[in-house]
N, CA, C and O atoms as a MOPAC input file, in Angstrom:
PM7 MOZYME 1SCF
protein

 N      0.86600 1    -1.27100 1     0.06600 1
 C      0.01300 1    -0.04400 1    -0.02500 1
 C      0.85200 1     1.27400 1    -0.03100 1
 O      0.36900 1     2.32900 1    -0.44200 1
 N      2.11900 1     1.17200 1     0.43900 1
 C      2.91000 1     2.31000 1     0.50800 1
 C      3.12700 1     2.97900 1    -0.81100 1
 O      3.23900 1     4.20200 1    -0.89600 1
 N      3.18900 1     2.13500 1    -1.89000 1
 C      3.35100 1     2.66400 1    -3.21100 1
 C      2.17000 1     3.60200 1    -3.62600 1
 O      2.41500 1     4.58500 1    -4.32400 1
 N      0.93100 1     3.33500 1    -3.22700 1
 C     -0.17700 1     4.12000 1    -3.58700 1
 C     -0.03800 1     5.45300 1    -2.92000 1
 O     -0.25700 1     6.48800 1    -3.55000 1
 N      0.33900 1     5.45500 1    -1.60400 1
 C      0.43900 1     6.65400 1    -0.83100 1
 C      1.69200 1     7.50700 1    -1.21800 1
 O      1.79900 1     8.65700 1    -0.79200 1
 N      2.59900 1     6.96600 1    -1.99400 1
 C      3.70300 1     7.68600 1    -2.44100 1
 C      3.30300 1     8.63800 1    -3.65400 1
 O      4.05300 1     9.53700 1    -4.03400 1
 N      2.09600 1     8.37800 1    -4.22100 1
 C      1.67800 1     9.18300 1    -5.31000 1
 C      1.02400 1    10.48000 1    -4.77500 1
 O      0.51500 1    10.51000 1    -3.65400 1
 N      1.04800 1    11.51100 1    -5.57000 1
 C      0.34000 1    12.81200 1    -5.18200 1
 C     -1.17100 1    12.52600 1    -4.97600 1
 O     -1.76200 1    11.64700 1    -5.60500 1
 N     -1.74400 1    13.31100 1    -4.07100 1
 C     -3.15600 1    13.10500 1    -3.70500 1
 C     -4.08500 1    13.07100 1    -4.83100 1
 O     -4.96700 1    12.21200 1    -4.84400 1
 N     -3.96500 1    13.99900 1    -5.86900 1
 C     -4.82500 1    14.11500 1    -6.97100 1
 C     -4.86900 1    12.78700 1    -7.73800 1
 O     -5.86400 1    12.54000 1    -8.41900 1
 N     -3.82200 1    11.89600 1    -7.66600 1
 C     -3.78700 1    10.68200 1    -8.39000 1
 C     -4.48800 1     9.57100 1    -7.49800 1
 O     -5.18900 1     8.69100 1    -7.99700 1
 N     -4.25300 1     9.67700 1    -6.20800 1
 C     -4.75400 1     8.64200 1    -5.33000 1
 C     -6.25100 1     8.87500 1    -5.03800 1
 O     -6.87900 1     7.88300 1    -4.66700 1
 N     -6.85400 1     9.94400 1    -5.14200 1
 C     -8.26900 1    10.19200 1    -4.87500 1
 C     -9.23100 1     9.28600 1    -5.65700 1
 O    -10.19500 1     8.75200 1    -5.10800 1
 N     -8.93000 1     9.12400 1    -6.99200 1
 C     -9.68800 1     8.28500 1    -7.79400 1
 C     -8.80500 1     7.43600 1    -8.65500 1
 O     -8.62400 1     7.72600 1    -9.83800 1
 N     -8.21700 1     6.33200 1    -8.05700 1
 C     -7.19500 1     5.61300 1    -8.79700 1
 C     -7.65400 1     5.01900 1   -10.12200 1
 O     -6.89000 1     4.92200 1   -11.08200 1
 N     -8.95200 1     4.61600 1   -10.14600 1
 C     -9.41100 1     4.03200 1   -11.37900 1
 C     -9.26900 1     4.93500 1   -12.57500 1
 O     -9.10100 1     4.44900 1   -13.69300 1
 N     -9.32900 1     6.19700 1   -12.38000 1
 C     -9.16300 1     7.21700 1   -13.53500 1
 C     -7.77700 1     7.69300 1   -13.76200 1
 O     -7.45500 1     8.20600 1   -14.83400 1
 N     -6.87300 1     7.51900 1   -12.68200 1
 C     -5.57800 1     8.14400 1   -12.74900 1
 C     -4.34300 1     7.27700 1   -12.67800 1
 O     -3.24100 1     7.71700 1   -13.00700 1
 N     -4.53300 1     6.01800 1   -12.24000 1
 C     -3.43800 1     5.17100 1   -11.96000 1
 C     -3.79300 1     3.78600 1   -12.46100 1
 O     -4.95000 1     3.37100 1   -12.40300 1
 N     -2.75900 1     3.05000 1   -12.96800 1
 C     -2.92100 1     1.68300 1   -13.31100 1
 C     -1.65900 1     0.87500 1   -12.96500 1
 O     -0.56000 1     1.42600 1   -12.91000 1
 N     -1.82200 1    -0.38100 1   -12.74200 1
 C     -0.63900 1    -1.30600 1   -12.60700 1
 C     -0.38600 1    -1.92200 1   -13.88700 1
 O     -1.32800 1    -2.17100 1   -14.64000 1
 N      0.86800 1    -2.20100 1   -14.21300 1
 C      1.35300 1    -2.93300 1   -15.43700 1
 C      2.22900 1    -4.04700 1   -14.99200 1
 O      3.30200 1    -3.78100 1   -14.45300 1
 N      1.86100 1    -5.24400 1   -15.17400 1
 C      2.61200 1    -6.40400 1   -14.72400 1
 C      2.77900 1    -7.37800 1   -15.82400 1
 O      2.04000 1    -7.29400 1   -16.80500 1
 N      3.76200 1    -8.37100 1   -15.74000 1
 C      3.79400 1    -9.43200 1   -16.72600 1
 C      2.94700 1   -10.57800 1   -16.22000 1
 O      2.44600 1   -10.54300 1   -15.09600 1
 N      2.78200 1   -11.62700 1   -17.07900 1
 C      1.88300 1   -12.79500 1   -16.74600 1
 C      2.29800 1   -13.49500 1   -15.48900 1
 O      1.41500 1   -13.92900 1   -14.74900 1
 N      3.58500 1   -13.64700 1   -15.17500 1
 C      4.02400 1   -14.27600 1   -13.97100 1
 C      3.60700 1   -13.60700 1   -12.76800 1
 O      3.11200 1   -14.23200 1   -11.83000 1
 N      3.79300 1   -12.31600 1   -12.75300 1
 C      3.38900 1   -11.51200 1   -11.58000 1
 C      1.92600 1   -11.52300 1   -11.43200 1
 O      1.47500 1   -11.66800 1   -10.29500 1
 N      1.12500 1   -11.39100 1   -12.42900 1
 C     -0.28800 1   -11.44400 1   -12.42400 1
 C     -0.73900 1   -12.83000 1   -11.80800 1
 O     -1.60000 1   -12.90000 1   -10.93000 1
 N     -0.16600 1   -13.79500 1   -12.27600 1
 C     -0.59400 1   -15.07600 1   -11.67300 1
 C     -0.33100 1   -15.22000 1   -10.24800 1
 O     -1.08600 1   -15.89500 1    -9.54900 1
 N      0.75700 1   -14.59200 1    -9.74100 1
 C      0.98300 1   -14.70800 1    -8.18600 1
 C      0.05000 1   -13.77000 1    -7.54600 1
 O     -0.51100 1   -14.10300 1    -6.50200 1
 N     -0.17300 1   -12.55700 1    -8.11900 1
 C     -1.09100 1   -11.64100 1    -7.40400 1
 C     -2.54200 1   -12.11500 1    -7.28700 1
 O     -3.23300 1   -11.78600 1    -6.32300 1
 N     -2.98100 1   -12.86200 1    -8.24000 1
 C     -4.37800 1   -13.37100 1    -8.26400 1
 C     -4.61100 1   -14.36800 1    -7.06600 1
 O     -5.76000 1   -14.64500 1    -6.71900 1
 N     -3.54700 1   -14.88400 1    -6.45900 1
 C     -3.61200 1   -15.76700 1    -5.42300 1
 C     -3.69600 1   -15.15300 1    -4.04600 1
 O     -4.00300 1   -15.86100 1    -3.08700 1
 N     -3.43800 1   -13.87000 1    -3.90600 1
 C     -3.38900 1   -13.20400 1    -2.67700 1
 C     -4.82400 1   -13.01200 1    -2.07200 1
 O     -5.74200 1   -12.65300 1    -2.81000 1
 N     -5.01400 1   -13.23200 1    -0.82600 1
 C     -6.31500 1   -13.07400 1    -0.21100 1
 C     -6.11900 1   -12.16900 1     1.02800 1
 O     -4.97700 1   -11.98900 1     1.45200 1
 N     -7.16100 1   -11.60700 1     1.61200 1
 C     -7.02700 1   -10.66600 1     2.76600 1
 C     -7.28200 1   -11.69500 1     3.97000 1
 O     -7.38500 1   -12.90900 1     3.79100 1
 N     -7.36500 1   -11.09700 1     5.15200 1
 C     -7.42900 1   -11.88800 1     6.39800 1
 C     -8.52200 1   -12.84500 1     6.60400 1
 O     -8.47500 1   -13.74600 1     7.44200 1
 N     -9.60900 1   -12.60100 1     5.73300 1
 C    -10.78100 1   -13.45800 1     5.91100 1
 C    -10.97900 1   -14.31800 1     4.60000 1
 O    -12.06400 1   -14.86300 1     4.39900 1
 N     -9.99100 1   -14.43200 1     3.76200 1
 C     -9.93800 1   -15.26300 1     2.60600 1
 C    -10.58000 1   -14.75100 1     1.34200 1
 O    -10.82000 1   -15.50500 1     0.39900 1
 N    -10.87300 1   -13.37500 1     1.32900 1
 C    -11.26000 1   -12.75100 1     0.13000 1
 C    -10.12500 1   -12.32400 1    -0.74600 1
 O     -9.15500 1   -11.72000 1    -0.28700 1
 N    -10.25300 1   -12.65100 1    -2.05800 1
 C     -9.18900 1   -12.27200 1    -2.96900 1
 C     -9.04500 1   -10.70100 1    -3.13000 1
 O    -10.06800 1   -10.03200 1    -3.26800 1
 N     -7.89600 1   -10.14800 1    -3.11600 1
 C     -7.58200 1    -8.78700 1    -3.38200 1
 C     -7.79200 1    -8.47800 1    -4.90300 1
 O     -7.97900 1    -7.31800 1    -5.26800 1
 N     -7.76400 1    -9.43600 1    -5.71400 1
 C     -7.92700 1    -9.29300 1    -7.17800 1
 C     -9.45600 1    -9.31500 1    -7.51200 1
 O    -10.18800 1   -10.21900 1    -7.10900 1
 N     -9.87000 1    -8.32300 1    -8.23100 1
 C    -11.29900 1    -8.22500 1    -8.67900 1
 C    -11.44000 1    -8.87000 1    -9.97900 1
 O    -11.01700 1    -8.33500 1   -11.00400 1
 N    -12.08700 1   -10.12800 1    -9.96600 1
 C    -12.35700 1   -10.76000 1   -11.24700 1
 C    -13.65700 1   -10.38800 1   -11.88700 1
 O    -13.92100 1   -10.74600 1   -13.03500 1
 N    -14.49400 1    -9.65200 1   -11.13500 1
 C    -15.84000 1    -9.24400 1   -11.59200 1
 C    -15.82000 1    -8.26100 1   -12.79200 1
 O    -16.74400 1    -8.19600 1   -13.60300 1
 N    -14.73600 1    -7.52700 1   -12.84400 1
 C    -14.63300 1    -6.52000 1   -13.88500 1
 C    -14.51500 1    -7.15300 1   -15.30100 1
 O    -14.70200 1    -6.45200 1   -16.29600 1
 N    -14.21800 1    -8.42800 1   -15.39700 1
 C    -14.08500 1    -9.10100 1   -16.74500 1
 C    -15.53500 1    -9.10800 1   -17.39100 1
 O    -15.70300 1    -8.93700 1   -18.59900 1
 N    -16.52400 1    -9.31000 1   -16.53000 1
 C    -17.97500 1    -9.45600 1   -17.17200 1
 C    -18.43800 1    -8.10700 1   -17.64500 1
 O    -19.30600 1    -8.02600 1   -18.51300 1
 N    -17.90600 1    -7.08200 1   -17.12300 1
 C    -18.42900 1    -5.79400 1   -17.50600 1
 C    -17.60000 1    -5.15900 1   -18.60700 1
 O    -17.89400 1    -4.05900 1   -19.07400 1
 N    -16.59100 1    -5.85300 1   -19.00000 1
 C    -15.63100 1    -5.36300 1   -20.06400 1
 C    -14.62900 1    -4.38500 1   -19.53800 1
 O    -13.86300 1    -3.83800 1   -20.33100 1
 N    -14.57800 1    -4.13300 1   -18.29400 1
 C    -13.60800 1    -3.25200 1   -17.66000 1
 C    -12.30500 1    -4.09900 1   -17.40800 1
 O    -12.33100 1    -5.32900 1   -17.44100 1
 N    -11.19800 1    -3.39200 1   -17.16200 1
 C    -10.00100 1    -4.15600 1   -16.74200 1
 C    -10.13700 1    -4.72900 1   -15.31600 1
 O    -10.77500 1    -4.15400 1   -14.43500 1
 N     -9.48000 1    -5.92300 1   -15.14800 1
 C     -9.37300 1    -6.41900 1   -13.84500 1
 C     -8.73300 1    -5.42300 1   -12.83600 1
 O     -8.02200 1    -4.52800 1   -13.29300 1
 N     -8.92600 1    -5.51200 1   -11.56100 1
 C     -8.43600 1    -4.58900 1   -10.68500 1
 C     -7.74900 1    -5.22900 1    -9.47000 1
 O     -8.12000 1    -6.34400 1    -9.10400 1
 N     -6.79200 1    -4.59700 1    -8.84200 1
 C     -6.11500 1    -4.95800 1    -7.65400 1
 C     -6.16100 1    -3.76100 1    -6.73800 1
 O     -5.58800 1    -2.70800 1    -7.01700 1
 N     -6.90300 1    -3.96500 1    -5.56600 1
 C     -7.04700 1    -2.81000 1    -4.68600 1
 C     -7.71200 1    -1.66900 1    -5.25500 1
 O     -7.44200 1    -0.51700 1    -4.91400 1
 N     -8.65600 1    -1.99600 1    -6.19400 1
 C     -9.47000 1    -0.97800 1    -7.01400 1
 C     -8.73600 1    -0.21300 1    -7.96300 1
 O     -9.21400 1     0.83700 1    -8.39200 1
 N     -7.57700 1    -0.64600 1    -8.35200 1
 C     -6.67200 1     0.03600 1    -9.37000 1
 C     -6.66500 1    -0.96600 1   -10.59500 1
 O     -6.39400 1    -2.15300 1   -10.41800 1
 N     -6.95900 1    -0.47100 1   -11.79900 1
 C     -6.88100 1    -1.23500 1   -12.96700 1
 C     -5.52300 1    -1.93400 1   -13.19200 1
 O     -4.46600 1    -1.37400 1   -12.90200 1
 N     -5.58300 1    -3.16800 1   -13.71500 1
 C     -4.30800 1    -3.89500 1   -13.99300 1
 C     -4.28300 1    -4.28700 1   -15.48500 1
 O     -5.26300 1    -4.76500 1   -16.05600 1
 N     -3.11100 1    -4.05400 1   -16.06900 1
 C     -2.83100 1    -4.41500 1   -17.40300 1
 C     -1.62400 1    -5.35500 1   -17.54100 1
 O     -0.68600 1    -5.29000 1   -16.74800 1
 N     -1.65900 1    -6.17700 1   -18.49700 1
 C     -0.52400 1    -7.14100 1   -18.67000 1
 C      0.32900 1    -6.67600 1   -19.91200 1
 O     -0.16300 1    -6.29300 1   -20.97300 1
 N      1.59700 1    -6.75700 1   -19.64900 1
 C      2.65700 1    -6.54300 1   -20.68200 1
 C      3.65500 1    -7.73700 1   -20.75800 1
 O      4.50500 1    -7.86300 1   -19.87700 1
 N      3.57600 1    -8.52900 1   -21.69400 1
 C      4.53200 1    -9.68400 1   -21.66000 1
 C      5.96100 1    -9.19500 1   -21.86400 1
 O      6.87000 1    -9.97000 1   -21.56800 1
 N      6.25600 1    -7.95000 1   -22.35400 1
 C      7.62400 1    -7.54300 1   -22.41800 1
 C      8.26100 1    -7.06200 1   -21.09700 1
 O      9.44800 1    -6.73800 1   -21.04600 1
 N      7.44600 1    -7.02500 1   -20.04100 1
 C      8.12100 1    -6.68500 1   -18.76400 1
 C      8.80900 1    -7.88100 1   -18.21400 1
 O      8.33600 1    -9.00000 1   -18.41200 1
 N      9.87900 1    -7.70800 1   -17.54800 1
 C     10.66200 1    -8.70900 1   -16.89300 1
 C     10.04600 1    -9.00500 1   -15.51100 1
 O      9.17200 1    -8.28800 1   -15.02600 1
 N     10.54100 1   -10.08900 1   -14.90800 1
 C     10.11000 1   -10.48500 1   -13.56200 1
 C     10.79700 1    -9.58800 1   -12.53200 1
 O     11.92700 1    -9.16200 1   -12.77000 1
 N     10.19800 1    -9.30300 1   -11.46400 1
 C     10.87700 1    -8.40300 1   -10.44300 1
 C     12.02300 1    -9.23500 1    -9.77500 1
 O     12.01400 1   -10.46100 1    -9.66900 1
 N     12.99800 1    -8.40600 1    -9.34800 1
 C     14.15200 1    -9.11600 1    -8.68000 1
 C     14.25100 1    -8.50100 1    -7.25200 1
 O     13.74600 1    -7.41400 1    -6.97000 1
 N     14.89200 1    -9.22500 1    -6.43400 1
 C     15.15400 1    -8.67700 1    -5.05600 1
 C     16.16000 1    -7.50300 1    -5.08800 1
 O     17.01600 1    -7.37500 1    -5.96300 1
 N     15.98800 1    -6.72300 1    -4.12700 1
 C     16.98600 1    -5.58500 1    -4.11400 1
 C     16.32400 1    -4.26700 1    -4.21300 1
 O     16.99700 1    -3.23600 1    -4.21600 1

């Protein structure tokens, strides 16, 4: 969550209009498995039915196969 709060307020106030995540397939696959403390996924699958991008923490997510995998450090 720190990364969202590192953005200026005008971008954080309505993330769906101002911010998006860009990940590769490997990272998306891992993120889809994360759940909160009561077992609910953080990934929003419902957006697919409406034609909207999938979201993570209410922020749109897009896939780019040209992105590399993250590294430690």
